[in-house]
HTML snippet that shows the backbone in 3Dmol.js (N, CA, C, O; Angstrom):
<script src="https://3Dmol.org/build/3Dmol-min.js"></script>
<div id="view" style="width:600px;height:400px;position:relative"></div>
<script>
const pdb = `
ATOM      1  N   MET A   1      83.390  43.787  99.024  1.00  0.00           N
ATOM      2  CA  MET A   1      83.423  44.634  97.980  1.00  0.00           C
ATOM      3  C   MET A   1      82.904  45.294  97.318  1.00  0.00           C
ATOM      4  O   MET A   1      81.881  44.714  96.954  1.00  0.00           O
ATOM      5  N   ARG A   2      82.973  46.213  96.902  1.00  0.00           N
ATOM      6  CA  ARG A   2      81.613  47.765  95.499  1.00  0.00           C
ATOM      7  C   ARG A   2      82.289  47.032  94.837  1.00  0.00           C
ATOM      8  O   ARG A   2      83.470  46.752  95.042  1.00  0.00           O
ATOM      9  N   LYS A   3      81.374  46.525  93.696  1.00  0.00           N
ATOM     10  CA  LYS A   3      81.124  47.010  92.095  1.00  0.00           C
ATOM     11  C   LYS A   3      80.564  47.669  91.729  1.00  0.00           C
ATOM     12  O   LYS A   3      79.354  47.706  91.952  1.00  0.00           O
ATOM     13  N   ILE A   4      81.395  48.768  90.750  1.00  0.00           N
ATOM     14  CA  ILE A   4      80.918  49.671  90.028  1.00  0.00           C
ATOM     15  C   ILE A   4      80.914  49.747  88.476  1.00  0.00           C
ATOM     16  O   ILE A   4      81.845  49.595  87.685  1.00  0.00           O
ATOM     17  N   ALA A   5      79.244  50.103  88.208  1.00  0.00           N
ATOM     18  CA  ALA A   5      79.239  49.678  86.895  1.00  0.00           C
ATOM     19  C   ALA A   5      79.958  50.897  86.318  1.00  0.00           C
ATOM     20  O   ALA A   5      80.231  51.912  86.960  1.00  0.00           O
ATOM     21  N   ILE A   6      80.305  50.617  84.693  1.00  0.00           N
ATOM     22  CA  ILE A   6      80.477  51.383  83.705  1.00  0.00           C
ATOM     23  C   ILE A   6      79.298  51.729  83.106  1.00  0.00           C
ATOM     24  O   ILE A   6      78.732  50.937  82.352  1.00  0.00           O
ATOM     25  N   ILE A   7      78.766  53.038  83.397  1.00  0.00           N
ATOM     26  CA  ILE A   7      77.320  53.578  82.355  1.00  0.00           C
ATOM     27  C   ILE A   7      77.612  52.975  80.704  1.00  0.00           C
ATOM     28  O   ILE A   7      77.246  51.845  80.380  1.00  0.00           O
ATOM     29  N   GLY A   8      78.312  53.903  79.757  1.00  0.00           N
ATOM     30  CA  GLY A   8      78.450  53.685  78.831  1.00  0.00           C
ATOM     31  C   GLY A   8      79.724  54.480  78.284  1.00  0.00           C
ATOM     32  O   GLY A   8      80.258  55.293  79.038  1.00  0.00           O
ATOM     33  N   VAL A   9      80.253  54.263  76.933  1.00  0.00           N
ATOM     34  CA  VAL A   9      81.502  55.176  76.694  1.00  0.00           C
ATOM     35  C   VAL A   9      81.158  55.379  75.259  1.00  0.00           C
ATOM     36  O   VAL A   9      80.908  54.286  74.751  1.00  0.00           O
ATOM     37  N   GLY A  10      81.061  56.278  74.487  1.00  0.00           N
ATOM     38  CA  GLY A  10      80.720  57.363  73.638  1.00  0.00           C
ATOM     39  C   GLY A  10      81.670  57.777  72.948  1.00  0.00           C
ATOM     40  O   GLY A  10      82.739  57.211  73.174  1.00  0.00           O
ATOM     41  N   GLN A  11      81.674  58.650  72.098  1.00  0.00           N
ATOM     42  CA  GLN A  11      82.837  58.933  71.079  1.00  0.00           C
ATOM     43  C   GLN A  11      83.515  60.303  71.887  1.00  0.00           C
ATOM     44  O   GLN A  11      84.525  60.712  71.314  1.00  0.00           O
ATOM     45  N   ALA A  12      83.125  61.082  73.129  1.00  0.00           N
ATOM     46  CA  ALA A  12      83.766  61.966  73.774  1.00  0.00           C
ATOM     47  C   ALA A  12      84.174  60.772  75.153  1.00  0.00           C
ATOM     48  O   ALA A  12      84.757  61.254  76.124  1.00  0.00           O
ATOM     49  N   GLY A  13      83.938  59.698  75.161  1.00  0.00           N
ATOM     50  CA  GLY A  13      85.059  59.433  76.535  1.00  0.00           C
ATOM     51  C   GLY A  13      83.850  58.386  77.525  1.00  0.00           C
ATOM     52  O   GLY A  13      82.828  57.889  77.052  1.00  0.00           O
ATOM     53  N   LEU A  14      84.144  58.303  78.421  1.00  0.00           N
ATOM     54  CA  LEU A  14      82.945  58.138  79.918  1.00  0.00           C
ATOM     55  C   LEU A  14      81.626  58.854  79.837  1.00  0.00           C
ATOM     56  O   LEU A  14      81.494  60.077  79.787  1.00  0.00           O
ATOM     57  N   ILE A  15      80.957  58.231  79.831  1.00  0.00           N
ATOM     58  CA  ILE A  15      79.730  58.917  80.334  1.00  0.00           C
ATOM     59  C   ILE A  15      79.421  59.014  81.491  1.00  0.00           C
ATOM     60  O   ILE A  15      79.044  57.908  81.879  1.00  0.00           O
ATOM     61  N   LEU A  16      79.366  59.893  82.418  1.00  0.00           N
ATOM     62  CA  LEU A  16      78.930  59.666  83.540  1.00  0.00           C
ATOM     63  C   LEU A  16      77.981  59.482  84.310  1.00  0.00           C
ATOM     64  O   LEU A  16      77.102  60.210  83.849  1.00  0.00           O
ATOM     65  N   PRO A  17      77.475  58.846  85.424  1.00  0.00           N
ATOM     66  CA  PRO A  17      76.064  58.983  85.594  1.00  0.00           C
ATOM     67  C   PRO A  17      75.582  59.945  86.377  1.00  0.00           C
ATOM     68  O   PRO A  17      76.328  60.355  87.267  1.00  0.00           O
ATOM     69  N   ALA A  18      74.166  60.560  86.232  1.00  0.00           N
ATOM     70  CA  ALA A  18      73.893  61.933  86.716  1.00  0.00           C
ATOM     71  C   ALA A  18      74.590  62.511  88.260  1.00  0.00           C
ATOM     72  O   ALA A  18      75.233  63.511  88.577  1.00  0.00           O
ATOM     73  N   HIS A  19      74.199  61.584  88.821  1.00  0.00           N
ATOM     74  CA  HIS A  19      74.830  61.879  90.327  1.00  0.00           C
ATOM     75  C   HIS A  19      76.538  62.308  90.548  1.00  0.00           C
ATOM     76  O   HIS A  19      77.052  63.323  91.018  1.00  0.00           O
ATOM     77  N   LEU A  20      77.056  61.211  90.057  1.00  0.00           N
ATOM     78  CA  LEU A  20      78.645  61.968  89.397  1.00  0.00           C
ATOM     79  C   LEU A  20      79.214  63.326  88.651  1.00  0.00           C
ATOM     80  O   LEU A  20      80.274  63.952  88.662  1.00  0.00           O
ATOM     81  N   GLN A  21      77.755  63.457  87.906  1.00  0.00           N
ATOM     82  CA  GLN A  21      78.254  64.589  87.451  1.00  0.00           C
ATOM     83  C   GLN A  21      78.065  65.964  88.305  1.00  0.00           C
ATOM     84  O   GLN A  21      78.700  67.013  88.203  1.00  0.00           O
ATOM     85  N   ASP A  22      76.849  65.585  89.294  1.00  0.00           N
ATOM     86  CA  ASP A  22      76.672  66.775  90.004  1.00  0.00           C
ATOM     87  C   ASP A  22      77.673  66.829  90.896  1.00  0.00           C
ATOM     88  O   ASP A  22      78.083  67.947  91.206  1.00  0.00           O
ATOM     89  N   LEU A  23      78.289  65.631  91.504  1.00  0.00           N
ATOM     90  CA  LEU A  23      79.444  65.876  92.142  1.00  0.00           C
ATOM     91  C   LEU A  23      80.410  66.726  91.901  1.00  0.00           C
ATOM     92  O   LEU A  23      80.964  67.392  92.776  1.00  0.00           O
ATOM     93  N   MET A  24      80.715  66.762  90.516  1.00  0.00           N
ATOM     94  CA  MET A  24      82.120  66.597  89.757  1.00  0.00           C
ATOM     95  C   MET A  24      81.806  68.260  89.423  1.00  0.00           C
ATOM     96  O   MET A  24      82.690  68.850  88.801  1.00  0.00           O
ATOM     97  N   VAL A  25      80.883  68.838  89.719  1.00  0.00           N
ATOM     98  CA  VAL A  25      79.969  70.522  89.235  1.00  0.00           C
ATOM     99  C   VAL A  25      80.240  71.016  90.802  1.00  0.00           C
ATOM    100  O   VAL A  25      80.728  72.137  90.945  1.00  0.00           O
ATOM    101  N   ALA A  26      79.989  70.345  91.792  1.00  0.00           N
ATOM    102  CA  ALA A  26      80.009  70.771  93.221  1.00  0.00           C
ATOM    103  C   ALA A  26      80.400  71.402  93.278  1.00  0.00           C
ATOM    104  O   ALA A  26      80.302  72.620  93.427  1.00  0.00           O
ATOM    105  N   MET A  27      81.863  69.665  93.007  1.00  0.00           N
ATOM    106  CA  MET A  27      83.499  70.014  93.605  1.00  0.00           C
ATOM    107  C   MET A  27      83.969  71.525  93.101  1.00  0.00           C
ATOM    108  O   MET A  27      84.352  72.444  93.825  1.00  0.00           O
ATOM    109  N   ALA A  28      83.857  71.524  91.909  1.00  0.00           N
ATOM    110  CA  ALA A  28      84.218  72.676  91.304  1.00  0.00           C
ATOM    111  C   ALA A  28      83.860  74.354  91.668  1.00  0.00           C
ATOM    112  O   ALA A  28      84.492  75.315  91.230  1.00  0.00           O
ATOM    113  N   GLU A  29      82.532  74.412  92.698  1.00  0.00           N
ATOM    114  CA  GLU A  29      82.505  75.123  93.075  1.00  0.00           C
ATOM    115  C   GLU A  29      81.842  75.605  94.666  1.00  0.00           C
ATOM    116  O   GLU A  29      81.088  76.498  95.053  1.00  0.00           O
ATOM    117  N   ASN A  30      82.609  74.441  95.322  1.00  0.00           N
ATOM    118  CA  ASN A  30      82.344  74.257  96.721  1.00  0.00           C
ATOM    119  C   ASN A  30      83.923  73.479  96.673  1.00  0.00           C
ATOM    120  O   ASN A  30      84.196  72.516  95.957  1.00  0.00           O
ATOM    121  N   PRO A  31      85.029  74.292  97.798  1.00  0.00           N
ATOM    122  CA  PRO A  31      86.237  73.438  98.155  1.00  0.00           C
ATOM    123  C   PRO A  31      86.095  72.621  99.200  1.00  0.00           C
ATOM    124  O   PRO A  31      86.877  71.776  99.635  1.00  0.00           O
ATOM    125  N   GLU A  32      85.122  72.913  99.538  1.00  0.00           N
ATOM    126  CA  GLU A  32      84.778  71.564 100.880  1.00  0.00           C
ATOM    127  C   GLU A  32      84.704  70.066 100.513  1.00  0.00           C
ATOM    128  O   GLU A  32      85.205  69.114 101.112  1.00  0.00           O
ATOM    129  N   ILE A  33      83.790  70.086  99.129  1.00  0.00           N
ATOM    130  CA  ILE A  33      83.405  69.391  98.626  1.00  0.00           C
ATOM    131  C   ILE A  33      85.170  68.286  98.279  1.00  0.00           C
ATOM    132  O   ILE A  33      85.739  67.308  98.765  1.00  0.00           O
ATOM    133  N   ILE A  34      85.355  69.197  97.257  1.00  0.00           N
ATOM    134  CA  ILE A  34      87.028  68.408  96.996  1.00  0.00           C
ATOM    135  C   ILE A  34      87.414  68.272  97.538  1.00  0.00           C
ATOM    136  O   ILE A  34      88.230  67.387  97.282  1.00  0.00           O
ATOM    137  N   GLN A  35      87.510  68.930  99.297  1.00  0.00           N
ATOM    138  CA  GLN A  35      88.360  68.319 100.025  1.00  0.00           C
ATOM    139  C   GLN A  35      88.444  66.809 100.330  1.00  0.00           C
ATOM    140  O   GLN A  35      89.365  65.992 100.306  1.00  0.00           O
ATOM    141  N   ASP A  36      86.884  66.739 100.682  1.00  0.00           N
ATOM    142  CA  ASP A  36      86.547  65.277 100.641  1.00  0.00           C
ATOM    143  C   ASP A  36      86.673  64.679  99.593  1.00  0.00           C
ATOM    144  O   ASP A  36      86.867  63.472  99.732  1.00  0.00           O
ATOM    145  N   TYR A  37      86.645  64.993  98.744  1.00  0.00           N
ATOM    146  CA  TYR A  37      86.690  63.603  97.354  1.00  0.00           C
ATOM    147  C   TYR A  37      87.910  63.543  97.788  1.00  0.00           C
ATOM    148  O   TYR A  37      87.811  62.891  98.828  1.00  0.00           O
ATOM    149  N   LEU A  38      89.243  63.878  97.605  1.00  0.00           N
ATOM    150  CA  LEU A  38      90.365  63.866  98.210  1.00  0.00           C
ATOM    151  C   LEU A  38      90.453  63.446  99.205  1.00  0.00           C
ATOM    152  O   LEU A  38      91.300  62.559  99.098  1.00  0.00           O
ATOM    153  N   GLN A  39      90.097  63.494 100.257  1.00  0.00           N
ATOM    154  CA  GLN A  39      90.559  62.226 101.223  1.00  0.00           C
ATOM    155  C   GLN A  39      90.185  61.042 101.147  1.00  0.00           C
ATOM    156  O   GLN A  39      90.654  60.180 101.890  1.00  0.00           O
ATOM    157  N   GLY A  40      89.200  60.773 100.161  1.00  0.00           N
ATOM    158  CA  GLY A  40      89.222  59.586 100.078  1.00  0.00           C
ATOM    159  C   GLY A  40      90.247  58.573  99.243  1.00  0.00           C
ATOM    160  O   GLY A  40      90.144  57.362  99.047  1.00  0.00           O
ATOM    161  N   PHE A  41      91.350  59.585  98.792  1.00  0.00           N
ATOM    162  CA  PHE A  41      92.612  59.050  98.120  1.00  0.00           C
ATOM    163  C   PHE A  41      93.575  58.863  99.536  1.00  0.00           C
ATOM    164  O   PHE A  41      94.416  57.978  99.378  1.00  0.00           O
ATOM    165  N   ASN A  42      93.606  59.333 100.499  1.00  0.00           N
ATOM    166  CA  ASN A  42      94.132  59.028 101.417  1.00  0.00           C
ATOM    167  C   ASN A  42      93.243  57.976 101.986  1.00  0.00           C
ATOM    168  O   ASN A  42      93.782  56.869 101.987  1.00  0.00           O
ATOM    169  N   HIS A  43      91.650  58.013 102.625  1.00  0.00           N
ATOM    170  CA  HIS A  43      90.844  56.932 103.685  1.00  0.00           C
ATOM    171  C   HIS A  43      90.104  56.104 102.278  1.00  0.00           C
ATOM    172  O   HIS A  43      89.007  56.637 102.109  1.00  0.00           O
ATOM    173  N   PRO A  44      90.247  55.406 101.614  1.00  0.00           N
ATOM    174  CA  PRO A  44      88.977  55.606 100.482  1.00  0.00           C
ATOM    175  C   PRO A  44      87.531  55.239 101.165  1.00  0.00           C
ATOM    176  O   PRO A  44      86.566  55.605 100.494  1.00  0.00           O
ATOM    177  N   PRO A  45      87.253  54.607 102.333  1.00  0.00           N
ATOM    178  CA  PRO A  45      85.407  54.078 102.873  1.00  0.00           C
ATOM    179  C   PRO A  45      85.218  55.872 103.483  1.00  0.00           C
ATOM    180  O   PRO A  45      84.154  56.243 103.979  1.00  0.00           O
ATOM    181  N   SER A  46      86.347  56.750 103.342  1.00  0.00           N
ATOM    182  CA  SER A  46      85.114  58.110 103.267  1.00  0.00           C
ATOM    183  C   SER A  46      84.654  58.766 102.272  1.00  0.00           C
ATOM    184  O   SER A  46      84.318  59.947 102.180  1.00  0.00           O
ATOM    185  N   LEU A  47      84.661  57.653 101.288  1.00  0.00           N
ATOM    186  CA  LEU A  47      84.008  58.199 100.398  1.00  0.00           C
ATOM    187  C   LEU A  47      82.617  57.468  99.925  1.00  0.00           C
ATOM    188  O   LEU A  47      81.865  57.754  98.993  1.00  0.00           O
ATOM    189  N   SER A  48      82.564  56.702 100.639  1.00  0.00           N
ATOM    190  CA  SER A  48      80.998  55.795 100.887  1.00  0.00           C
ATOM    191  C   SER A  48      80.053  56.118 101.794  1.00  0.00           C
ATOM    192  O   SER A  48      80.263  56.372 102.980  1.00  0.00           O
ATOM    193  N   PRO A  49      78.849  56.108 101.152  1.00  0.00           N
ATOM    194  CA  PRO A  49      78.172  55.838  99.846  1.00  0.00           C
ATOM    195  C   PRO A  49      78.098  57.270  98.938  1.00  0.00           C
ATOM    196  O   PRO A  49      77.768  57.531  97.781  1.00  0.00           O
ATOM    197  N   TRP A  50      78.567  58.021 100.049  1.00  0.00           N
ATOM    198  CA  TRP A  50      77.672  59.431  99.309  1.00  0.00           C
ATOM    199  C   TRP A  50      78.827  59.485  97.712  1.00  0.00           C
ATOM    200  O   TRP A  50      78.601  60.306  96.823  1.00  0.00           O
ATOM    201  N   PHE A  51      79.706  58.731  97.648  1.00  0.00           N
ATOM    202  CA  PHE A  51      80.658  59.141  96.396  1.00  0.00           C
ATOM    203  C   PHE A  51      79.613  57.796  94.725  1.00  0.00           C
ATOM    204  O   PHE A  51      79.566  57.822  93.495  1.00  0.00           O
ATOM    205  N   PHE A  52      78.948  56.763  96.021  1.00  0.00           N
ATOM    206  CA  PHE A  52      78.744  55.815  94.887  1.00  0.00           C
ATOM    207  C   PHE A  52      77.440  55.739  94.811  1.00  0.00           C
ATOM    208  O   PHE A  52      76.976  55.649  93.674  1.00  0.00           O
ATOM    209  N   GLU A  53      76.750  55.749  95.656  1.00  0.00           N
ATOM    210  CA  GLU A  53      75.165  55.438  95.424  1.00  0.00           C
ATOM    211  C   GLU A  53      74.169  57.289  95.061  1.00  0.00           C
ATOM    212  O   GLU A  53      74.547  58.369  95.517  1.00  0.00           O
ATOM    213  N   PRO A  54      73.290  57.134  94.420  1.00  0.00           N
ATOM    214  CA  PRO A  54      72.936  58.516  93.429  1.00  0.00           C
ATOM    215  C   PRO A  54      71.930  59.355  94.752  1.00  0.00           C
ATOM    216  O   PRO A  54      71.699  60.564  94.760  1.00  0.00           O
ATOM    217  N   GLU A  55      71.346  58.152  96.011  1.00  0.00           N
ATOM    218  CA  GLU A  55      70.820  58.920  96.789  1.00  0.00           C
ATOM    219  C   GLU A  55      71.493  59.569  97.762  1.00  0.00           C
ATOM    220  O   GLU A  55      71.297  60.728  98.128  1.00  0.00           O
ATOM    221  N   ALA A  56      72.350  58.747  98.204  1.00  0.00           N
ATOM    222  CA  ALA A  56      73.472  59.260  99.074  1.00  0.00           C
ATOM    223  C   ALA A  56      73.608  60.490  98.340  1.00  0.00           C
ATOM    224  O   ALA A  56      73.338  61.545  98.915  1.00  0.00           O
ATOM    225  N   ALA A  57      74.000  60.489  97.124  1.00  0.00           N
ATOM    226  CA  ALA A  57      75.404  61.738  96.739  1.00  0.00           C
ATOM    227  C   ALA A  57      74.263  63.062  96.695  1.00  0.00           C
ATOM    228  O   ALA A  57      74.701  64.205  96.568  1.00  0.00           O
ATOM    229  N   LYS A  58      73.146  62.872  96.782  1.00  0.00           N
ATOM    230  CA  LYS A  58      71.793  63.650  96.508  1.00  0.00           C
ATOM    231  C   LYS A  58      71.519  64.560  98.163  1.00  0.00           C
ATOM    232  O   LYS A  58      71.163  65.680  98.528  1.00  0.00           O
ATOM    233  N   ASN A  59      71.904  63.384  98.721  1.00  0.00           N
ATOM    234  CA  ASN A  59      71.937  64.080 100.567  1.00  0.00           C
ATOM    235  C   ASN A  59      72.614  65.026 100.819  1.00  0.00           C
ATOM    236  O   ASN A  59      72.120  66.115 101.113  1.00  0.00           O
ATOM    237  N   TYR A  60      74.056  64.774 100.747  1.00  0.00           N
ATOM    238  CA  TYR A  60      75.526  64.580 100.810  1.00  0.00           C
ATOM    239  C   TYR A  60      75.359  65.840 100.300  1.00  0.00           C
ATOM    240  O   TYR A  60      75.215  66.650 101.215  1.00  0.00           O
ATOM    241  N   LEU A  61      75.307  66.509  98.822  1.00  0.00           N
ATOM    242  CA  LEU A  61      75.223  67.728  98.712  1.00  0.00           C
ATOM    243  C   LEU A  61      74.295  68.264  99.195  1.00  0.00           C
ATOM    244  O   LEU A  61      74.609  69.420  99.477  1.00  0.00           O
ATOM    245  N   ALA A  62      72.975  67.973  99.529  1.00  0.00           N
ATOM    246  CA  ALA A  62      72.060  68.665 100.467  1.00  0.00           C
ATOM    247  C   ALA A  62      72.417  69.161 101.473  1.00  0.00           C
ATOM    248  O   ALA A  62      71.949  70.242 101.830  1.00  0.00           O
ATOM    249  N   GLN A  63      73.529  68.364 102.337  1.00  0.00           N
ATOM    250  CA  GLN A  63      73.616  68.364 103.916  1.00  0.00           C
ATOM    251  C   GLN A  63      75.128  69.755 103.919  1.00  0.00           C
ATOM    252  O   GLN A  63      75.432  70.513 104.840  1.00  0.00           O
ATOM    253  N   LYS A  64      75.785  69.620 102.500  1.00  0.00           N
ATOM    254  CA  LYS A  64      76.681  70.964 102.245  1.00  0.00           C
ATOM    255  C   LYS A  64      76.178  71.931 101.544  1.00  0.00           C
ATOM    256  O   LYS A  64      76.913  72.624 100.840  1.00  0.00           O
ATOM    257  N   ASN A  65      74.478  72.196 101.638  1.00  0.00           N
ATOM    258  CA  ASN A  65      74.366  73.141 100.720  1.00  0.00           C
ATOM    259  C   ASN A  65      74.970  73.412  99.785  1.00  0.00           C
ATOM    260  O   ASN A  65      75.245  74.515  99.312  1.00  0.00           O
ATOM    261  N   ALA A  66      75.281  72.137  99.372  1.00  0.00           N
ATOM    262  CA  ALA A  66      75.912  72.762  97.538  1.00  0.00           C
ATOM    263  C   ALA A  66      74.909  71.947  96.458  1.00  0.00           C
ATOM    264  O   ALA A  66      75.312  70.789  96.570  1.00  0.00           O
ATOM    265  N   MET A  67      73.914  71.937  95.560  1.00  0.00           N
ATOM    266  CA  MET A  67      73.044  71.565  95.159  1.00  0.00           C
ATOM    267  C   MET A  67      73.792  72.351  93.950  1.00  0.00           C
ATOM    268  O   MET A  67      74.045  73.553  94.037  1.00  0.00           O
ATOM    269  N   PRO A  68      74.170  71.458  92.656  1.00  0.00           N
ATOM    270  CA  PRO A  68      74.870  72.198  91.469  1.00  0.00           C
ATOM    271  C   PRO A  68      73.947  73.130  90.649  1.00  0.00           C
ATOM    272  O   PRO A  68      72.801  72.787  90.361  1.00  0.00           O
ATOM    273  N   SER A  69      74.506  74.380  90.262  1.00  0.00           N
ATOM    274  CA  SER A  69      73.696  75.205  90.226  1.00  0.00           C
ATOM    275  C   SER A  69      73.119  75.398  88.628  1.00  0.00           C
ATOM    276  O   SER A  69      72.248  76.049  88.052  1.00  0.00           O
ATOM    277  N   ILE A  70      74.357  74.235  88.239  1.00  0.00           N
ATOM    278  CA  ILE A  70      73.900  73.516  86.249  1.00  0.00           C
ATOM    279  C   ILE A  70      73.888  71.883  86.272  1.00  0.00           C
ATOM    280  O   ILE A  70      74.697  71.204  86.904  1.00  0.00           O
ATOM    281  N   HIS A  71      72.971  71.449  85.582  1.00  0.00           N
ATOM    282  CA  HIS A  71      73.226  70.034  85.517  1.00  0.00           C
ATOM    283  C   HIS A  71      73.646  69.911  84.419  1.00  0.00           C
ATOM    284  O   HIS A  71      73.125  70.547  83.503  1.00  0.00           O
ATOM    285  N   CYS A  72      74.887  68.914  84.156  1.00  0.00           N
ATOM    286  CA  CYS A  72      76.170  68.427  82.944  1.00  0.00           C
ATOM    287  C   CYS A  72      74.869  67.796  82.018  1.00  0.00           C
ATOM    288  O   CYS A  72      73.835  67.294  82.461  1.00  0.00           O
ATOM    289  N   LYS A  73      75.188  67.951  80.864  1.00  0.00           N
ATOM    290  CA  LYS A  73      74.432  67.373  79.816  1.00  0.00           C
ATOM    291  C   LYS A  73      75.468  66.827  78.765  1.00  0.00           C
ATOM    292  O   LYS A  73      75.989  67.763  78.157  1.00  0.00           O
ATOM    293  N   THR A  74      75.969  65.459  78.329  1.00  0.00           N
ATOM    294  CA  THR A  74      77.024  65.034  77.553  1.00  0.00           C
ATOM    295  C   THR A  74      76.415  65.743  76.073  1.00  0.00           C
ATOM    296  O   THR A  74      75.251  66.139  76.031  1.00  0.00           O
ATOM    297  N   VAL A  75      77.181  65.833  75.079  1.00  0.00           N
ATOM    298  CA  VAL A  75      76.781  66.014  73.993  1.00  0.00           C
ATOM    299  C   VAL A  75      77.466  65.665  72.613  1.00  0.00           C
ATOM    300  O   VAL A  75      78.289  66.505  72.250  1.00  0.00           O
ATOM    301  N   LEU A  76      77.332  64.878  72.004  1.00  0.00           N
ATOM    302  CA  LEU A  76      77.944  64.236  70.975  1.00  0.00           C
ATOM    303  C   LEU A  76      78.124  64.784  69.629  1.00  0.00           C
ATOM    304  O   LEU A  76      77.157  64.923  68.880  1.00  0.00           O
ATOM    305  N   ALA A  77      79.474  65.142  69.241  1.00  0.00           N
ATOM    306  CA  ALA A  77      79.339  66.220  67.691  1.00  0.00           C
ATOM    307  C   ALA A  77      80.206  64.934  66.793  1.00  0.00           C
ATOM    308  O   ALA A  77      81.377  64.569  66.901  1.00  0.00           O
ATOM    309  N   VAL A  78      78.764  64.293  65.611  1.00  0.00           N
ATOM    310  CA  VAL A  78      79.087  63.892  65.043  1.00  0.00           C
ATOM    311  C   VAL A  78      79.312  64.193  63.572  1.00  0.00           C
ATOM    312  O   VAL A  78      79.867  63.365  62.850  1.00  0.00           O
TER     313      VAL A  78
END
`;
const viewer = $3Dmol.createViewer("view");
viewer.addModel(pdb, "pdb");
viewer.setStyle({}, {cartoon: {color: "spectrum"}});
viewer.zoomTo();
viewer.render();
</script>
């Protein structure tokens, strides 16, 4: 069983690791990637390793020709 660490929680909520932010942006831009992600609900092993490991996510996005056009950055307003 794989353990996933929560990186941190700020005022705005959960702060996602950079590779998950990249995947979320790519999902919004590429329907094939969101399809792969949703397939993980039916078959969770299909998410591994590309959803859980930063290097695997980078390789997955390169394979899908879907490097995000922007890199999300969390900004907290005080």
